[in-house]
RODO-2510 file (C-alpha; in nm, 4 decimals, decimal comma):
residues 343
     n   res          X          Y          Z
     1     x    -6,5465     5,6171    -3,2685
     2     x    -6,5000     5,9931    -3,3158
     3     x    -6,1870     6,1693    -3,4355
     4     x    -6,1115     6,2982    -3,0854
     5     x    -6,1334     5,9506    -2,9361
     6     x    -5,8934     5,8175    -3,1998
     7     x    -5,6431     6,0906    -3,1269
     8     x    -5,6570     6,0208    -2,7548
     9     x    -5,5951     5,6506    -2,8100
    10     x    -5,2904     5,7121    -3,0235
    11     x    -5,1263     5,9440    -2,7716
    12     x    -5,2000     5,7101    -2,4838
    13     x    -5,0312     5,3997    -2,6189
    14     x    -5,0036     5,3830    -2,9947
    15     x    -4,6759     5,3404    -3,1864
    16     x    -4,6926     5,6903    -3,3352
    17     x    -4,7679     6,0230    -3,1592
    18     x    -4,6716     6,3844    -3,1256
    19     x    -4,4106     6,2864    -2,8676
    20     x    -4,2187     6,0974    -3,1350
    21     x    -4,1682     6,4248    -3,3201
    22     x    -4,1093     6,6750    -3,0390
    23     x    -3,9388     6,4660    -2,7694
    24     x    -3,5718     6,3638    -2,7441
    25     x    -3,4459     6,0140    -2,8038
    26     x    -3,6119     5,7315    -2,9897
    27     x    -3,9740     5,7325    -3,0855
    28     x    -4,0500     5,4569    -2,8334
    29     x    -3,8901     5,6378    -2,5460
    30     x    -4,0729     5,9611    -2,6307
    31     x    -4,4091     5,7911    -2,6402
    32     x    -4,3420     5,6016    -2,3183
    33     x    -4,2307     5,9201    -2,1510
    34     x    -4,5461     6,0998    -2,2528
    35     x    -4,7592     5,8201    -2,1141
    36     x    -4,5613     5,7755    -1,7939
    37     x    -4,5282     6,1473    -1,7207
    38     x    -4,8922     6,1931    -1,6389
    39     x    -4,9672     6,2369    -1,2698
    40     x    -5,1859     6,0014    -1,0721
    41     x    -5,4515     6,2731    -1,0396
    42     x    -5,4577     6,3623    -1,4068
    43     x    -5,7441     6,2223    -1,6180
    44     x    -5,6583     5,9645    -1,8802
    45     x    -5,5658     6,1031    -2,2193
    46     x    -5,8730     6,1754    -2,4313
    47     x    -6,1133     6,1770    -2,1361
    48     x    -6,1533     6,5568    -2,1368
    49     x    -6,2964     6,5435    -2,4879
    50     x    -6,5419     6,2751    -2,3854
    51     x    -6,6438     6,4761    -2,0777
    52     x    -6,7056     6,7890    -2,2828
    53     x    -6,9186     6,5928    -2,5294
    54     x    -7,1154     6,4318    -2,2448
    55     x    -7,1796     6,7745    -2,0944
    56     x    -7,3079     6,9001    -2,4279
    57     x    -7,5399     6,6004    -2,4600
    58     x    -7,6764     6,6425    -2,1067
    59     x    -7,8393     6,9768    -2,1699
    60     x    -8,1354     7,0556    -1,9430
    61     x    -8,4803     7,0071    -2,0845
    62     x    -8,5592     7,3790    -2,0948
    63     x    -8,2726     7,4291    -2,3392
    64     x    -8,4288     7,1743    -2,5721
    65     x    -8,7736     7,3315    -2,5512
    66     x    -8,7155     7,5715    -2,8460
    67     x    -8,6111     7,2723    -3,0566
    68     x    -8,9299     7,0928    -2,9596
    69     x    -9,1389     7,3952    -3,0559
    70     x    -8,9703     7,4121    -3,3966
    71     x    -9,0222     7,0392    -3,4495
    72     x    -9,3875     7,0746    -3,3481
    73     x    -9,4403     7,3595    -3,5945
    74     x    -9,2758     7,1638    -3,8752
    75     x    -9,4926     6,8614    -3,7961
    76     x    -9,8026     7,0804    -3,7917
    77     x    -9,7138     7,2390    -4,1240
    78     x    -9,6425     6,9002    -4,2796
    79     x    -9,9675     6,7541    -4,1488
    80     x   -10,1647     7,0546    -4,2704
    81     x   -10,0123     7,0573    -4,6194
    82     x    -9,9938     6,6870    -4,6952
    83     x   -10,2184     6,4875    -4,4634
    84     x   -10,5083     6,6324    -4,2623
    85     x   -10,6480     6,9822    -4,2214
    86     x   -10,9129     7,1008    -3,9774
    87     x   -11,1985     7,3331    -4,0711
    88     x   -11,4781     7,4991    -3,8762
    89     x   -11,8333     7,4939    -4,0156
    90     x   -11,9594     7,8560    -4,0419
    91     x   -12,3216     7,8046    -4,1502
    92     x   -12,6171     7,5663    -4,1424
    93     x   -12,6014     7,4595    -4,5081
    94     x   -12,5040     7,1020    -4,4141
    95     x   -12,7399     7,0480    -4,1188
    96     x   -12,7923     6,8056    -3,9553
    97     x   -12,4929     6,6226    -4,0950
    98     x   -12,2747     6,9125    -3,9834
    99     x   -12,3829     7,1731    -3,7316
   100     x   -12,2624     7,5292    -3,7229
   101     x   -11,9413     7,5427    -3,5212
   102     x   -11,8485     7,1779    -3,5779
   103     x   -11,4844     7,1003    -3,6514
   104     x   -11,4198     6,8538    -3,9315
   105     x   -11,0987     6,6843    -4,0410
   106     x   -11,0291     6,6777    -4,4134
   107     x   -10,8204     6,4118    -4,5840
   108     x   -10,5651     6,5827    -4,8100
   109     x   -10,3430     6,2785    -4,8636
   110     x   -10,5402     6,0614    -5,1056
   111     x   -10,5702     6,3341    -5,3740
   112     x   -10,1910     6,3271    -5,3954
   113     x   -10,2241     5,9684    -5,5185
   114     x   -10,4784     6,0565    -5,7868
   115     x   -10,8005     6,0029    -5,5917
   116     x   -11,0939     6,2078    -5,7245
   117     x   -11,4229     6,3022    -5,5544
   118     x   -11,6960     6,0374    -5,5621
   119     x   -12,0728     6,0620    -5,5347
   120     x   -12,1933     6,0978    -5,1785
   121     x   -11,8712     6,2304    -5,0293
   122     x   -11,8625     6,5490    -4,8243
   123     x   -11,5830     6,7609    -4,9684
   124     x   -11,4137     7,0926    -4,9014
   125     x   -11,3349     7,2980    -5,2097
   126     x   -11,2095     7,6409    -5,3060
   127     x   -11,4631     7,8924    -5,4295
   128     x   -11,4993     7,8404    -5,8077
   129     x   -11,5723     8,2113    -5,8358
   130     x   -11,8594     8,4197    -5,7059
   131     x   -12,0001     8,1636    -5,4629
   132     x   -11,8851     8,3581    -5,1592
   133     x   -11,9089     8,7224    -5,0663
   134     x   -11,5901     8,9231    -5,0947
   135     x   -11,3917     8,9041    -4,7681
   136     x   -11,3676     9,2131    -4,5556
   137     x   -11,0508     9,4190    -4,5816
   138     x   -10,7853     9,2967    -4,3353
   139     x   -10,7606     9,5059    -4,0221
   140     x   -10,4422     9,6269    -3,8570
   141     x   -10,1257     9,7884    -3,9870
   142     x    -9,8732     9,6253    -4,2200
   143     x    -9,6719     9,4793    -3,9317
   144     x    -9,9785     9,3104    -3,7821
   145     x   -10,0832     9,1833    -4,1243
   146     x    -9,7342     9,0438    -4,1815
   147     x    -9,7420     8,8595    -3,8495
   148     x   -10,0865     8,7183    -3,9283
   149     x    -9,9650     8,6059    -4,2693
   150     x    -9,6625     8,4302    -4,1185
   151     x    -9,8753     8,2595    -3,8532
   152     x   -10,1281     8,1458    -4,1131
   153     x    -9,8513     7,9821    -4,3174
   154     x    -9,7551     7,7568    -4,0255
   155     x   -10,1187     7,7006    -3,9277
   156     x   -10,1289     7,9042    -3,6088
   157     x   -10,3995     8,1314    -3,7513
   158     x   -10,6574     8,0925    -4,0268
   159     x   -10,5769     8,2699    -4,3499
   160     x   -10,7814     8,5855    -4,4092
   161     x   -10,8024     8,5228    -4,7839
   162     x   -10,9138     8,1601    -4,7463
   163     x   -11,2323     8,1035    -4,9494
   164     x   -11,3415     7,7449    -4,8993
   165     x   -11,6822     7,5756    -4,8922
   166     x   -11,8143     7,2358    -4,7875
   167     x   -12,0923     7,0430    -4,9668
   168     x   -12,1921     6,6892    -5,0630
   169     x   -12,0965     6,5542    -5,4059
   170     x   -12,4171     6,4529    -5,5867
   171     x   -12,2782     6,3857    -5,9342
   172     x   -11,9411     6,3601    -6,1094
   173     x   -11,8197     6,4188    -6,4639
   174     x   -12,0432     6,2523    -6,7237
   175     x   -12,3468     6,2248    -6,4950
   176     x   -12,6834     6,3807    -6,5693
   177     x   -12,8667     6,5410    -6,2775
   178     x   -13,2410     6,6044    -6,2669
   179     x   -13,3419     6,8527    -6,0026
   180     x   -13,7124     6,9382    -6,0355
   181     x   -13,9644     7,0700    -5,7872
   182     x   -14,1780     6,8025    -5,6261
   183     x   -13,9450     6,5198    -5,7261
   184     x   -13,6409     6,3530    -5,5730
   185     x   -13,2986     6,4315    -5,7141
   186     x   -13,2140     6,1894    -5,9943
   187     x   -12,8672     6,0969    -6,1121
   188     x   -12,8519     5,9177    -6,4473
   189     x   -13,2246     5,8559    -6,4169
   190     x   -13,1952     5,6931    -6,0742
   191     x   -13,3831     5,8664    -5,7876
   192     x   -13,1817     5,9218    -5,4726
   193     x   -13,3119     5,8317    -5,1297
   194     x   -13,1622     6,1081    -4,9152
   195     x   -13,2132     6,0380    -4,5442
   196     x   -12,9393     6,2880    -4,4625
   197     x   -13,1548     6,5839    -4,5686
   198     x   -13,2514     6,8335    -4,3013
   199     x   -13,5998     6,7522    -4,1679
   200     x   -13,8608     6,9392    -4,3706
   201     x   -13,6185     7,0363    -4,6474
   202     x   -13,7209     6,9523    -5,0040
   203     x   -13,4728     6,7851    -5,2408
   204     x   -13,5065     7,0596    -5,5056
   205     x   -13,8318     7,2391    -5,4378
   206     x   -13,6819     7,5670    -5,3191
   207     x   -13,4442     7,6062    -5,6164
   208     x   -13,5105     7,3615    -5,9010
   209     x   -13,2319     7,3513    -6,1588
   210     x   -13,3908     7,1308    -6,4230
   211     x   -13,1650     6,8806    -6,6007
   212     x   -12,7915     6,9369    -6,6227
   213     x   -12,5044     6,7368    -6,7667
   214     x   -12,1882     6,7426    -6,5563
   215     x   -11,8797     6,8128    -6,7699
   216     x   -11,5618     6,6093    -6,7425
   217     x   -11,3411     6,6919    -6,4432
   218     x   -11,6279     6,8737    -6,2722
   219     x   -11,8631     6,7852    -5,9873
   220     x   -12,2174     6,8895    -5,8911
   221     x   -12,2549     6,9647    -5,5194
   222     x   -12,5507     7,0312    -5,2906
   223     x   -12,5964     7,1035    -4,9224
   224     x   -12,7829     6,8654    -4,6929
   225     x   -13,0016     7,1546    -4,5749
   226     x   -13,1296     7,2304    -4,9252
   227     x   -13,3450     7,5237    -4,8145
   228     x   -13,0427     7,6945    -4,6561
   229     x   -12,7651     7,6176    -4,9014
   230     x   -12,6295     7,8205    -5,1907
   231     x   -12,4960     7,5234    -5,3828
   232     x   -12,4631     7,4312    -5,7511
   233     x   -12,8308     7,5061    -5,8139
   234     x   -12,7821     7,8764    -5,7464
   235     x   -12,4935     7,9236    -5,9901
   236     x   -12,6174     7,7568    -6,3079
   237     x   -12,6485     8,0921    -6,4860
   238     x   -12,2912     8,1922    -6,4014
   239     x   -11,9786     8,1269    -6,6127
   240     x   -11,8973     7,8024    -6,4313
   241     x   -12,2502     7,6684    -6,4750
   242     x   -12,2692     7,5706    -6,1088
   243     x   -12,0034     7,3020    -6,1512
   244     x   -11,6940     7,2758    -5,9314
   245     x   -11,3608     7,1879    -6,0956
   246     x   -11,2067     6,8751    -5,9491
   247     x   -10,8803     7,0669    -5,9103
   248     x   -11,0571     7,2999    -5,6659
   249     x   -11,1310     7,0147    -5,4250
   250     x   -10,9042     7,0318    -5,1198
   251     x   -11,0090     6,6967    -4,9781
   252     x   -11,2818     6,4835    -4,8304
   253     x   -11,4205     6,5535    -4,4850
   254     x   -11,4141     6,2176    -4,3092
   255     x   -11,4865     6,2845    -3,9424
   256     x   -11,6481     6,5390    -3,7118
   257     x   -11,3754     6,5862    -3,4525
   258     x   -11,5222     6,8552    -3,2258
   259     x   -11,7187     6,9041    -3,0109
   260     x   -11,6870     6,5575    -2,8660
   261     x   -12,0624     6,5269    -2,8340
   262     x   -12,0916     6,5561    -3,2136
   263     x   -11,8085     6,3169    -3,2925
   264     x   -11,9019     6,1061    -3,5915
   265     x   -11,7667     5,9698    -3,9168
   266     x   -11,8889     6,0901    -4,2556
   267     x   -11,9395     5,7787    -4,4687
   268     x   -12,0918     5,7682    -4,8163
   269     x   -12,4698     5,7059    -4,7850
   270     x   -12,5965     5,3756    -4,9210
   271     x   -12,8126     5,5408    -5,1880
   272     x   -12,4960     5,6190    -5,3853
   273     x   -12,4058     5,2495    -5,4002
   274     x   -12,6771     5,1786    -5,6575
   275     x   -12,5121     5,0169    -5,9589
   276     x   -12,7510     5,1893    -6,1983
   277     x   -12,5866     5,5223    -6,1126
   278     x   -12,2849     5,4193    -6,3177
   279     x   -12,4957     5,3979    -6,6354
   280     x   -12,4416     5,7533    -6,7525
   281     x   -12,6445     5,6975    -7,0713
   282     x   -12,9637     5,5827    -6,8980
   283     x   -13,1198     5,9254    -6,8507
   284     x   -13,4054     6,0679    -7,0466
   285     x   -13,4234     6,4403    -7,0817
   286     x   -13,0876     6,6211    -7,1142
   287     x   -13,1752     6,9790    -7,2048
   288     x   -12,9583     7,2177    -7,0090
   289     x   -13,1401     7,5194    -7,1551
   290     x   -13,4360     7,4329    -6,9318
   291     x   -13,2402     7,5023    -6,6142
   292     x   -13,4406     7,6983    -6,3611
   293     x   -13,2829     7,9259    -6,1082
   294     x   -13,5949     8,0722    -5,9472
   295     x   -13,7201     8,0149    -5,5991
   296     x   -13,6697     8,1870    -5,2677
   297     x   -13,3248     8,2762    -5,1444
   298     x   -13,1777     8,0522    -4,8736
   299     x   -13,2339     8,1553    -4,5160
   300     x   -12,8639     8,1824    -4,4423
   301     x   -12,6112     8,3610    -4,6605
   302     x   -12,2984     8,1826    -4,7831
   303     x   -12,0023     8,1703    -4,5523
   304     x   -11,6459     8,0618    -4,6065
   305     x   -11,5111     7,7720    -4,4080
   306     x   -11,2765     7,8841    -4,1361
   307     x   -10,9474     7,7015    -4,1462
   308     x   -10,8534     7,5998    -3,7950
   309     x   -10,5011     7,6241    -3,6565
   310     x   -10,3069     7,3061    -3,7185
   311     x   -10,2913     7,0717    -3,4155
   312     x    -9,9757     7,2159    -3,2596
   313     x   -10,0558     7,0535    -2,9262
   314     x   -10,0700     6,7125    -3,0891
   315     x    -9,7508     6,7791    -3,2793
   316     x    -9,5776     6,8945    -2,9620
   317     x    -9,7033     6,5846    -2,7836
   318     x    -9,5402     6,3792    -3,0568
   319     x    -9,2165     6,5771    -3,0436
   320     x    -9,1663     6,5544    -2,6658
   321     x    -9,1573     6,1716    -2,6486
   322     x    -8,9191     6,1763    -2,9444
   323     x    -8,6812     6,4098    -2,7619
   324     x    -8,6998     6,2062    -2,4414
   325     x    -8,6368     5,8860    -2,6361
   326     x    -8,3362     6,0468    -2,8022
   327     x    -8,1941     6,1595    -2,4669
   328     x    -8,2437     5,8159    -2,3153
   329     x    -8,0879     5,6434    -2,6130
   330     x    -7,7872     5,8784    -2,5948
   331     x    -7,7417     5,8036    -2,2248
   332     x    -7,7581     5,4289    -2,2828
   333     x    -7,5088     5,4600    -2,5670
   334     x    -7,2632     5,6518    -2,3481
   335     x    -7,2959     5,3981    -2,0678
   336     x    -7,2312     5,1147    -2,3111
   337     x    -6,9215     5,2826    -2,4500
   338     x    -6,7861     5,3531    -2,1013
   339     x    -6,8365     4,9911    -1,9937
   340     x    -6,6657     4,8701    -2,3115
   341     x    -6,3607     5,0858    -2,2448
   342     x    -6,3383     4,9711    -1,8813
   343     x    -6,3480     4,6054    -1,9839
***
């Protein structure tokens, strides 16, 4: 019971009230006089407060719409930061697993619990440095840029300085990778059967990298369309050695969400389930100075993943039922209180 309801009950019939202080005669007579002096047409004491509160609760839906929009934006921001983020595929480096223009959903939750990338997963990661071309200078004046920046924070627009890529994890820290022309990719001496490769693409023929040892807390990544992918093989002579820091991994892409005709999950291929892959000391040659970076350039240049706006429509769809449920629950609660008072 609220403070206003308590005050109304005391004035209406309690043993103590303002009438006992201001009225003449005994306290009982003053209280009785206050109660009996009300006209037949006057509302019961305390009812005006309840009416005003009921009117405030019965606001029209259009007045609650701004609240719903704010709730939807907060849900979108929370989903984007902590749970799932959508990205658009800008190039053909992962064909036919991912086609240009596909929208993928990336799991950002499990890394918060200490999960690290595993062999065979398709992951999105930040540019380790020099993998992507420098972004074009932002267009528009400072006001427009400020608006774009604010909208990108809440997920309504992609960030202009976002530099993310998507590839498949071939090896993790401690693994030895053999990537030679005319041979399948080998991890810890075990050849990989790669049915996900683009038809006609060679495992390493276009850009053999020799034998490399993956450092701790790093991963070795390659595109599924090897002849059109600037992956780890093309950066072995750079400061990072072609390896991606685990801390740069944003999350694992787990489903192709759009277009609907391309909808599919992105499981780990069976070739990465071979138990021999876990024997990191079973490889032969481990001479990183024999890395080769020659070979023709990929057909398509590198392109940053485009971060898609967070699913505001889905968040709004979740917020609207919540608001309606809250309104209905409030109405049922008021009806229950009224019936209790009448009885």
